[in-house]
C-alpha positions as CSV (number, residue, x, y, z in Angstrom):
1,M,135.8,167.5,101.3
2,V,133.7,165.7,98.6
3,E,131.9,167.3,95.7
4,M,130.1,165.5,92.9
5,K,128.8,167.8,90.2
6,G,126.5,166.7,87.4
7,V,127.6,163.0,87.6
8,F,126.2,160.4,85.3
9,F,127.0,156.7,85.2
10,S,125.5,153.7,83.5
11,Y,126.6,150.1,83.2
12,T,124.6,149.6,80.1
13,Q,123.6,152.1,77.4
14,N,120.4,154.1,78.0
15,H,120.0,152.8,81.6
16,P,121.6,155.3,83.9
17,V,122.4,154.1,87.4
18,I,123.5,157.6,88.6
19,E,121.7,160.5,86.9
20,N,122.9,164.2,87.1
21,L,124.0,163.7,90.8
22,N,125.1,166.9,92.7
23,L,126.4,166.3,96.2
24,V,128.6,168.3,98.6
25,I,129.9,166.8,101.8
26,P,131.8,169.1,104.1
27,R,134.9,168.1,106.0
28,G,134.2,166.3,109.3
29,Q,130.5,165.4,108.5
30,F,129.1,162.0,109.1
31,V,126.8,161.3,106.2
32,T,124.6,158.2,105.6
33,I,123.5,157.4,102.0
34,L,120.4,155.3,102.2
35,G,119.0,153.3,99.3
36,H,117.5,149.9,98.3
37,N,119.4,147.4,96.2
38,G,119.9,148.9,92.8
39,S,119.4,152.5,93.8
40,G,123.0,153.4,92.9
41,K,124.4,153.9,96.4
42,S,127.3,151.4,96.1
43,T,128.0,152.8,92.6
44,I,128.7,156.1,94.3
45,A,131.3,154.4,96.6
46,K,133.1,153.0,93.6
47,L,133.0,156.3,91.8
48,L,134.5,158.1,94.8
49,I,137.5,155.9,94.9
50,G,138.0,155.6,91.2
51,L,137.0,152.0,90.7
52,L,134.5,153.3,88.2
53,K,134.8,156.4,85.9
54,A,131.9,158.8,85.6
55,K,130.4,159.1,82.1
56,K,129.8,162.8,82.7
57,G,130.4,165.3,85.4
58,T,133.2,165.8,87.9
59,I,134.2,164.4,91.3
60,T,136.5,166.4,93.6
61,I,138.0,165.1,96.8
62,D,139.7,167.6,99.1
63,G,140.2,170.0,96.2
64,I,141.6,167.3,93.8
65,E,139.5,166.5,90.8
66,L,139.4,162.8,90.3
67,T,141.1,161.8,87.0
68,E,143.3,158.9,85.7
69,E,146.3,161.1,86.6
70,T,145.1,161.9,90.2
71,V,143.4,158.7,91.2
72,D,146.4,157.5,93.3
73,A,146.5,160.8,95.2
74,V,142.7,160.6,95.8
75,R,142.9,157.1,97.1
76,K,145.4,158.1,99.7
77,K,142.7,160.4,101.1
78,V,139.9,157.8,101.2
79,G,139.8,154.5,103.2
80,I,137.1,152.0,102.4
81,V,135.6,149.2,104.4
82,F,133.8,146.8,102.1
83,Q,130.8,144.5,102.4
84,N,132.4,141.1,102.9
85,P,135.0,141.0,105.7
86,D,136.5,137.7,104.4
87,N,137.5,139.4,101.2
88,Q,139.6,142.0,103.0
89,F,142.2,139.9,104.8
90,V,145.7,139.5,103.5
91,G,147.7,138.8,106.6
92,V,148.4,135.6,108.6
93,T,147.5,137.4,111.9
94,V,145.4,140.4,112.8
95,K,148.6,142.3,113.4
96,D,149.9,141.5,109.9
97,D,146.6,142.6,108.4
98,I,146.5,146.0,110.1
99,A,150.2,146.4,109.0
100,F,149.4,145.8,105.3
101,G,148.6,149.4,104.3
102,L,151.5,150.8,106.4
103,E,154.0,148.5,104.8
104,N,152.8,149.7,101.4
105,R,153.5,153.2,102.5
106,C,157.0,152.2,103.8
107,V,156.3,153.3,107.4
108,S,159.2,152.5,109.7
109,R,158.9,149.4,111.9
110,P,158.8,151.2,115.3
111,E,156.2,153.6,114.0
112,M,154.2,150.7,112.4
113,I,154.1,148.8,115.7
114,R,152.9,152.0,117.5
115,L,150.1,152.6,114.9
116,I,149.0,148.9,114.9
117,E,148.7,148.9,118.7
118,E,147.0,152.3,118.8
119,H,144.3,151.5,116.3
120,A,143.7,148.0,117.6
121,V,142.8,149.6,120.9
122,L,140.6,152.2,119.2
123,V,138.4,149.4,117.7
124,G,138.7,147.1,120.8
125,M,140.8,144.4,119.1
126,E,144.1,144.8,121.1
127,K,143.7,141.3,122.6
128,F,143.5,139.7,119.2
129,L,146.7,140.9,117.5
130,D,148.3,137.5,117.3
131,K,145.1,135.6,116.3
132,D,144.4,134.0,112.9
133,P,141.8,136.2,111.2
134,E,139.9,133.0,110.3
135,S,139.2,132.5,114.0
136,L,137.3,135.8,114.3
137,S,133.6,136.5,114.1
138,G,132.3,138.7,111.3
139,G,132.0,141.7,113.5
140,E,135.6,141.2,114.8
141,K,136.8,140.9,111.2
142,Q,135.2,144.2,110.2
143,R,136.7,145.9,113.3
144,V,140.1,144.7,112.2
145,A,139.4,146.1,108.7
146,I,138.4,149.5,110.2
147,A,141.7,149.5,112.2
148,G,143.7,148.8,109.0
149,V,141.9,151.8,107.4
150,L,142.4,154.1,110.3
151,A,146.1,153.2,110.6
152,I,146.9,154.8,107.2
153,N,145.1,158.0,108.4
154,P,142.8,158.8,105.5
155,D,140.7,162.0,105.6
156,I,137.6,160.1,104.5
157,I,136.3,156.7,105.7
158,L,133.8,155.1,103.5
159,F,131.7,152.2,104.7
160,D,130.1,150.3,101.8
161,E,127.3,148.1,103.2
162,S,129.9,147.0,105.7
163,T,127.4,145.3,108.1
164,S,125.1,143.7,105.5
165,M,126.7,140.3,105.8
166,L,127.0,140.4,109.6
167,D,124.7,138.9,112.3
168,P,122.9,141.4,114.7
169,K,125.8,141.1,117.3
170,G,128.4,141.9,114.6
171,T,126.3,144.8,113.3
172,K,126.1,146.3,116.7
173,E,129.9,146.0,117.2
174,V,130.7,147.8,114.0
175,N,128.1,150.5,114.5
176,R,129.4,151.1,118.0
177,V,132.9,151.6,116.5
178,V,131.6,154.0,113.8
179,S,129.7,156.1,116.4
180,D,132.9,156.2,118.5
181,L,134.9,157.4,115.5
182,K,132.5,160.3,115.0
183,E,133.0,161.4,118.6
184,R,136.8,160.9,118.8
185,L,138.2,161.6,115.4
186,N,137.9,164.5,113.0
187,K,137.1,162.3,110.0
188,T,134.6,162.7,107.2
189,I,132.5,159.5,107.4
190,I,130.3,158.2,104.6
191,M,128.2,155.2,105.4
192,I,126.3,153.5,102.5
193,T,123.5,151.2,103.6
194,H,119.8,150.2,103.2
195,N,119.3,150.1,107.0
196,L,117.7,153.1,108.7
197,E,118.9,151.8,112.1
198,E,122.5,152.6,111.0
199,A,121.6,156.1,109.8
200,K,119.9,157.5,112.9
201,H,123.1,158.7,114.6
202,S,124.6,160.4,111.5
203,D,124.7,164.2,111.0
204,R,123.0,163.9,107.7
205,V,120.9,161.4,105.7
206,I,120.7,161.3,102.0
207,V,118.1,159.0,100.3
208,L,118.9,157.7,96.9
209,N,116.2,156.2,94.6
210,K,116.8,155.3,90.9
211,G,120.1,157.1,90.9
212,K,118.7,160.4,92.1
213,I,118.7,162.1,95.5
214,V,115.1,162.3,96.8
215,A,115.7,163.4,100.4
216,D,118.6,165.2,102.2
217,G,118.5,166.4,105.8
218,T,119.0,165.4,109.4
219,P,117.8,161.9,110.4
220,H,114.7,163.4,112.1
221,E,113.8,165.4,109.0
222,V,114.3,162.4,106.6
223,F,112.7,159.8,108.8
224,S,109.6,162.0,109.2
225,Q,109.0,161.4,105.4
226,K,107.4,158.0,105.9
227,D,105.8,157.8,102.4
228,L,108.9,158.8,100.6
229,L,110.9,156.1,102.5
230,I,108.4,153.5,101.6
231,E,108.3,154.7,98.0
232,S,112.1,154.4,98.0
233,Q,111.7,150.7,99.0
234,L,113.2,151.2,102.5
235,D,111.9,149.5,105.6
236,I,111.0,152.1,108.3
237,L,112.1,151.6,111.9
238,E,109.8,149.6,114.3
239,S,109.5,152.7,116.5
240,M,108.3,154.7,113.5
241,K,105.6,152.1,112.9
242,V,104.5,152.5,116.5
243,I,104.4,156.3,116.0
244,E,102.1,155.8,113.0
245,E,99.7,153.7,115.0
246,V,99.7,156.2,117.9
247,K,98.8,159.0,115.4
248,K,95.9,156.9,114.2
249,S,94.4,156.7,117.7
250,P,92.7,160.1,118.4
251,S,91.1,158.7,121.6
252,L,94.5,157.9,123.1
253,K,95.4,160.2,126.1
254,H,98.5,162.3,125.9
255,R,99.0,161.3,122.2
256,K,101.3,164.2,121.3
257,E,103.5,163.6,124.3
258,L,103.7,160.0,123.5
259,V,104.7,160.7,119.9
260,R,107.4,163.1,121.0
261,A,108.7,160.5,123.5
262,L,108.8,157.8,120.8
263,W,110.8,160.1,118.5
264,E,113.3,160.8,121.3
265,F,113.6,157.1,121.9
266,T,114.2,156.5,118.2
267,F,117.3,158.7,118.1
268,N,118.6,158.2,121.7
269,E,118.5,154.4,121.8
């Protein structure tokens, strides 16, 4: 579904943000790209939707190579939920906002109403359709943004730090919706974040550091590389910190069983 081959990008000369990046994401996979601020992860999001143009290399989305001529066709395949929910609203009501992308695609009114109601239910916002977006919490606003993206039926949904400006309650709301989408819809999901907590239920985790991929595997495989995560300026999970303390206590009874139980807790919580 997504292929980046030999991609370079820099904002200033001689300081590459993305350096010789090679990445393939199959259709239907839920991938989290982890990285600290400045690692290049949000630059990848902008490259994938054509907001930035790679200096070298190629980007292909569902068999279409991204160029100035094909950027509109590519954008129809990718829906993006941005960092700040307040910057995404254009409608007077929640209903109007979900309708925005459908109106741009000239969807008939009966079909539009059906899609608005269907996707509002999918994100748990069906009771808010006539509300002013300004009256919503941050988490509710992001759920509306997700409904608007889903309504236009893209093949790929890209979450670019979409919980970084939310409180813990809002973050949980959005992550619950994302997990739901993985189970219920056959979409390719790319989540870009610095938060390991958001990555643990994805199919695959990619760690980016200084514009290069330094780890790529299942959440368990990547999270096991504690030193690499710390070197990449990522904060490991609290349960992982407890695991490290247990490993340092050779006198502790049933140490192996306890470590195994803690790992299971980490990914089943």
